[in-house]
C-alpha positions as CSV (number, residue, x, y, z in Angstrom):
1,M,48.0,56.0,23.2
2,R,48.5,52.6,21.5
3,V,45.9,51.3,19.1
4,L,46.0,47.6,18.0
5,K,44.2,46.4,14.9
6,S,44.6,42.8,13.6
7,R,48.3,42.2,13.4
8,L,49.1,45.8,12.6
9,K,50.4,47.9,15.6
10,L,49.9,51.6,15.1
11,V,51.6,53.9,17.6
12,I,50.3,57.4,17.9
13,E,52.6,59.8,19.7
14,N,52.5,63.5,20.3
15,P,54.9,65.3,18.0
16,P,57.9,67.0,19.7
17,T,57.4,70.6,20.8
18,L,59.6,73.6,20.9
19,Y,59.8,73.0,24.7
20,D,61.2,69.5,24.0
21,V,63.8,70.9,21.7
22,A,64.9,73.6,24.2
23,R,65.2,71.0,27.0
24,E,67.2,68.7,24.8
25,A,69.5,71.5,23.7
26,G,69.9,72.9,27.2
27,V,68.8,76.4,26.3
28,S,65.8,78.6,27.2
29,L,62.5,78.4,25.3
30,A,63.1,81.9,24.0
31,T,66.5,81.0,22.5
32,A,65.1,77.9,20.8
33,S,62.3,80.0,19.4
34,R,64.7,82.6,18.0
35,V,66.8,79.9,16.3
36,L,63.9,77.9,14.7
37,N,61.1,80.4,14.3
38,G,62.8,83.0,12.1
39,S,63.5,85.8,14.6
40,T,65.8,88.5,13.5
41,R,67.6,88.6,16.9
42,T,71.0,86.9,16.8
43,V,71.8,83.9,18.9
44,N,75.2,82.5,20.1
45,E,76.5,80.2,17.4
46,E,77.1,77.3,19.8
47,F,73.5,77.6,21.1
48,A,72.2,77.7,17.6
49,E,74.1,74.5,16.6
50,R,72.8,72.7,19.7
51,V,69.2,73.8,18.9
52,H,69.4,72.6,15.3
53,A,71.0,69.3,16.4
54,A,68.2,68.7,19.0
55,A,65.5,69.6,16.5
56,S,66.9,67.2,14.0
57,Q,67.3,64.4,16.5
58,L,63.7,64.8,17.8
59,G,62.2,65.3,14.3
60,Y,60.8,68.8,15.3
61,T,59.0,70.8,12.6
62,P,58.7,74.5,13.3
63,N,55.3,76.0,13.6
64,L,54.6,78.2,10.6
65,S,52.2,80.5,12.6
66,A,54.9,81.0,15.2
67,Q,57.3,81.9,12.4
68,A,54.9,84.5,11.2
69,V,54.7,86.1,14.6
70,A,58.4,86.1,15.1
71,R,58.9,87.8,11.7
72,G,56.3,90.4,12.5
73,A,54.0,89.1,9.8
74,S,51.0,89.0,12.2
75,S,48.8,92.0,11.8
76,N,47.1,91.9,15.2
77,V,47.8,93.6,18.5
78,A,45.8,92.4,21.5
79,L,44.9,94.9,24.1
80,L,43.7,93.9,27.6
81,V,41.9,96.5,29.7
82,S,40.1,96.4,33.0
83,D,37.0,98.2,31.9
84,I,36.4,99.7,28.4
85,A,33.5,101.8,29.6
86,D,35.9,103.7,32.0
87,P,37.2,106.8,30.1
88,Y,40.7,106.0,31.5
89,F,40.9,102.8,29.6
90,S,39.1,104.1,26.5
91,S,41.6,106.9,26.3
92,I,44.5,104.4,26.4
93,A,42.7,102.2,23.8
94,A,42.4,105.3,21.5
95,G,46.2,105.7,21.7
96,V,46.9,102.0,21.1
97,I,44.6,102.0,18.0
98,R,46.0,105.2,16.6
99,A,49.6,103.9,16.9
100,A,48.7,100.4,15.5
101,E,47.0,101.9,12.5
102,R,50.1,103.8,11.6
103,E,51.9,100.5,11.5
104,G,49.2,98.8,9.5
105,L,48.1,96.7,12.5
106,V,44.6,95.8,13.8
107,V,43.7,96.0,17.5
108,T,41.5,93.5,19.3
109,I,40.3,94.5,22.8
110,A,39.4,92.2,25.7
111,V,38.1,93.2,29.1
112,T,39.5,91.7,32.4
113,D,37.0,93.2,34.8
114,R,39.9,93.7,37.2
115,K,40.0,90.0,37.8
116,A,43.4,88.3,37.8
117,A,42.0,84.9,36.9
118,R,40.2,86.3,33.9
119,E,43.3,88.2,32.8
120,I,45.3,84.9,32.8
121,Q,42.5,83.1,31.0
122,L,42.5,85.8,28.3
123,V,46.2,85.6,27.8
124,K,45.9,81.9,27.3
125,L,43.3,82.3,24.7
126,L,45.3,85.1,23.0
127,R,48.4,82.9,22.8
128,G,46.3,80.5,20.7
129,Q,45.4,83.3,18.3
130,R,49.1,84.3,18.0
131,P,48.8,88.1,17.8
132,R,52.0,90.0,17.1
133,A,51.9,91.6,20.5
134,I,49.9,91.7,23.8
135,V,49.4,95.0,25.6
136,L,48.1,94.8,29.2
137,A,46.6,98.1,30.5
138,G,45.5,97.9,34.1
139,S,46.6,98.1,37.7
140,R,48.1,95.1,39.4
141,F,46.9,93.9,42.8
142,T,48.8,93.8,46.1
143,D,47.9,90.1,46.4
144,D,50.3,88.6,43.8
145,S,49.3,85.0,44.2
146,D,48.5,84.8,40.5
147,R,51.5,86.7,39.4
148,A,53.7,83.7,38.7
149,T,51.0,82.1,36.5
150,L,50.5,85.3,34.5
151,V,54.3,85.7,34.0
152,A,54.6,82.1,32.9
153,E,51.8,82.6,30.3
154,L,53.4,85.7,29.0
155,D,56.8,84.1,28.9
156,A,55.4,81.3,26.9
157,F,54.0,83.8,24.4
158,V,57.3,85.6,24.2
159,G,59.0,82.2,23.7
160,T,57.1,81.7,20.5
161,G,58.1,85.1,19.1
162,G,55.4,87.4,20.5
163,R,56.0,90.7,22.2
164,V,54.5,92.0,25.5
165,A,54.1,95.6,26.8
166,L,52.4,96.8,30.0
167,I,50.9,100.2,30.9
168,G,50.9,100.9,34.6
169,Q,53.0,99.7,37.5
170,D,56.4,98.2,36.7
171,E,55.5,95.0,38.6
172,L,56.2,92.4,36.0
173,P,59.4,91.5,34.1
174,F,58.3,93.0,30.7
175,D,58.6,96.3,29.0
176,T,56.3,98.8,30.8
177,V,55.0,102.3,30.2
178,P,54.8,103.7,33.8
179,I,51.9,105.8,35.0
180,D,52.8,108.5,37.6
181,N,50.3,107.8,40.3
182,S,52.2,108.8,43.4
183,G,53.9,111.9,42.0
184,G,50.6,113.4,40.7
185,S,48.9,112.8,44.0
186,R,51.7,114.6,45.9
187,L,51.5,117.6,43.5
188,L,47.7,117.8,43.9
189,A,47.9,117.7,47.7
190,Q,50.5,120.5,47.7
191,A,48.4,122.6,45.3
192,L,45.3,122.2,47.4
193,V,47.1,123.3,50.5
194,E,48.4,126.4,48.7
195,L,44.7,127.1,47.8
196,G,43.9,127.2,51.5
197,Y,42.4,123.8,52.2
198,R,43.1,122.2,55.6
199,G,40.6,119.3,56.1
200,F,40.5,116.4,53.6
201,A,38.8,113.2,52.8
202,V,39.9,110.6,50.2
203,L,37.6,108.2,48.3
204,A,40.3,105.6,48.0
205,G,39.0,102.9,45.7
206,P,39.8,99.2,46.4
207,A,42.4,98.7,49.1
208,D,44.2,95.9,47.1
209,L,44.4,97.8,43.8
210,I,47.9,99.2,43.5
211,T,46.9,102.3,41.5
212,A,44.4,103.2,44.2
213,R,46.8,102.5,47.0
214,D,49.6,104.5,45.4
215,R,47.4,107.5,44.8
216,T,45.9,107.4,48.3
217,E,49.2,106.9,50.2
218,A,51.0,109.7,48.3
219,F,48.1,112.1,48.8
220,V,47.9,111.4,52.6
221,G,51.6,111.3,52.9
222,A,51.9,114.8,51.5
223,L,49.5,116.2,54.2
224,P,51.3,115.3,57.5
225,Q,49.9,118.4,59.2
226,H,46.3,117.9,58.2
227,P,43.5,115.5,59.1
228,V,42.5,113.1,56.3
229,A,39.5,110.7,56.4
230,V,39.8,107.7,54.0
231,V,36.8,105.7,52.6
232,Y,37.4,102.6,50.6
233,G,35.1,101.3,47.8
234,D,35.2,100.3,44.1
235,F,36.8,102.2,41.3
236,S,33.5,103.3,39.5
237,R,31.1,106.2,39.4
238,A,28.6,104.2,41.4
239,A,31.2,103.5,44.1
240,G,32.1,107.2,44.2
241,Y,28.4,108.0,44.9
242,E,28.2,105.3,47.6
243,A,31.4,106.3,49.3
244,M,30.5,110.0,49.3
245,S,27.0,109.1,50.7
246,A,28.7,107.2,53.5
247,L,30.9,110.1,54.2
248,I,28.0,112.5,54.4
249,D,26.1,110.1,56.7
250,A,29.2,110.0,59.0
251,G,29.3,113.8,59.1
252,L,31.4,116.3,57.1
253,E,32.6,118.3,60.0
254,G,36.1,119.5,59.3
255,I,36.1,118.3,55.7
256,E,36.7,121.0,53.2
257,L,37.8,118.9,50.2
258,V,37.1,115.4,48.9
259,F,39.8,113.8,46.7
260,A,38.5,110.8,44.7
261,V,41.4,108.7,43.3
262,N,39.9,108.7,39.8
263,D,37.6,111.1,37.9
264,V,34.7,108.8,37.5
265,M,34.5,108.3,41.3
266,A,34.7,112.1,41.6
267,V,31.8,112.6,39.3
268,G,29.8,110.1,41.4
269,A,30.8,112.0,44.6
270,M,29.6,115.3,43.1
271,A,26.3,113.7,42.2
272,A,25.8,112.4,45.8
273,L,26.6,115.8,47.2
274,R,24.1,117.4,44.8
275,D,21.4,114.9,45.6
276,R,21.8,115.7,49.3
277,G,21.6,119.4,48.6
278,I,25.2,120.1,49.5
279,D,26.8,122.8,47.4
280,V,30.0,122.0,45.4
281,P,32.3,123.9,45.9
282,G,30.5,126.2,48.3
283,R,30.4,123.7,51.1
284,V,32.7,120.9,49.9
285,A,35.3,121.1,47.1
286,V,36.0,118.0,45.0
287,A,39.1,116.8,43.0
288,G,39.8,113.7,40.9
289,Y,42.6,112.1,39.0
290,D,43.3,111.2,35.3
291,D,41.7,114.2,33.5
292,V,39.3,112.2,31.4
293,S,37.1,114.2,29.0
294,T,34.1,114.3,31.4
295,A,36.2,116.1,34.0
296,R,35.9,119.3,31.9
297,D,32.2,118.8,31.1
298,V,30.7,118.4,34.6
299,T,29.5,121.5,36.6
300,P,31.6,122.8,38.3
301,A,34.5,121.7,36.1
302,L,36.6,119.2,38.0
303,T,40.1,119.8,39.4
304,T,42.2,116.8,38.6
305,V,45.6,115.4,37.7
306,R,46.3,115.1,34.0
307,L,47.8,112.0,32.6
308,E,48.7,111.7,28.9
309,L,46.7,108.4,28.6
310,E,46.5,108.4,24.8
311,D,50.3,108.9,24.6
312,A,50.7,106.0,27.0
313,G,48.8,103.8,24.6
314,E,50.9,104.9,21.7
315,A,54.1,104.4,23.7
316,A,53.0,100.8,24.6
317,V,52.6,99.9,20.9
318,A,56.1,101.3,20.2
319,L,57.5,99.1,22.9
320,A,55.5,96.1,21.8
321,I,56.7,96.2,18.2
322,G,60.3,97.2,19.0
323,G,60.0,100.9,18.2
324,P,61.8,103.8,19.9
325,H,61.0,104.4,23.6
326,R,58.7,107.4,24.2
327,Q,59.0,109.5,27.3
328,L,55.6,110.5,28.6
329,A,54.9,113.9,30.0
330,P,54.8,113.9,33.8
331,A,51.5,114.1,35.7
332,A,50.3,117.7,36.0
333,V,47.7,119.3,38.3
334,V,44.8,121.0,36.5
335,L,43.0,123.4,38.7
336,R,39.3,124.1,37.8
337,D,36.2,125.5,39.4
338,S,35.5,122.6,41.8
339,T,38.4,123.8,44.0
340,P,38.3,127.6,44.4
341,R,40.8,129.4,46.6
342,L,39.8,129.6,50.2
343,S,40.5,132.3,52.7
344,H,40.5,131.3,56.4
């Protein structure tokens, strides 16, 4: 923009950015950031000289906030979860907070509502706040149309010295703490067959949610000799209630066990069965996934698959701040009163 006043010509220009320096030097944004923003990671000497020369030529001044992030001076870790009211995510958050406190860090939490556009918007906002790290906890979707945008936003954050860690599927090019969705479902199916169950139904959650898809497909795939009815819905207690009600209305003939792909859906399913006067587990057994705290408190106590969710949160913080990699315990089947042994 040019502003003319009397005979004085004042030229107002945008200051050069780190991106401009990287482009002038012919290096990546991350490399330019490491050279100019105080990162402890070493850079090839030739690249470093090119970056300094480009910065000098363009008159670039490093961003002091970005330097603080690169040096680990920022005391904030940002955690993005799908739904903080879901015990799955609150358990992860507990682990993130515990690990952050040990490092003298503060955690801020934002909720994505399982919406890709909102997740991207939150990452953009967080970049402006310059936390030390961003931890994303939540399933990815089979429709990856927003994937490139999210990766670009996270890459830009990393380019200014930030760190990124994910919990869930290894779907994005960043450090990830994997959750064993498929393996746990296969183990559960095998354990239920050993208990004598032969007819199954699955409350599968959203069809485009990768966590739900993986758990459903692995469970069904482990039962090639047995009929399995699948009902899709949301990933909540209310959705579990609605899906179970629909299944009851369609008829329960041949169904001995209902597997809900997370525990909160299983609790909703048990409530629907109870409200219809159907005995659990006398008429229909129920199993879930995650082993959240409420799985032990419902009556009958819920059979489920245990995930070390708090440990996953701690491991993500370790990845995000450059700590040692932590190996999570594998998913494990926990048999409780909701699935007694059958005799045919």
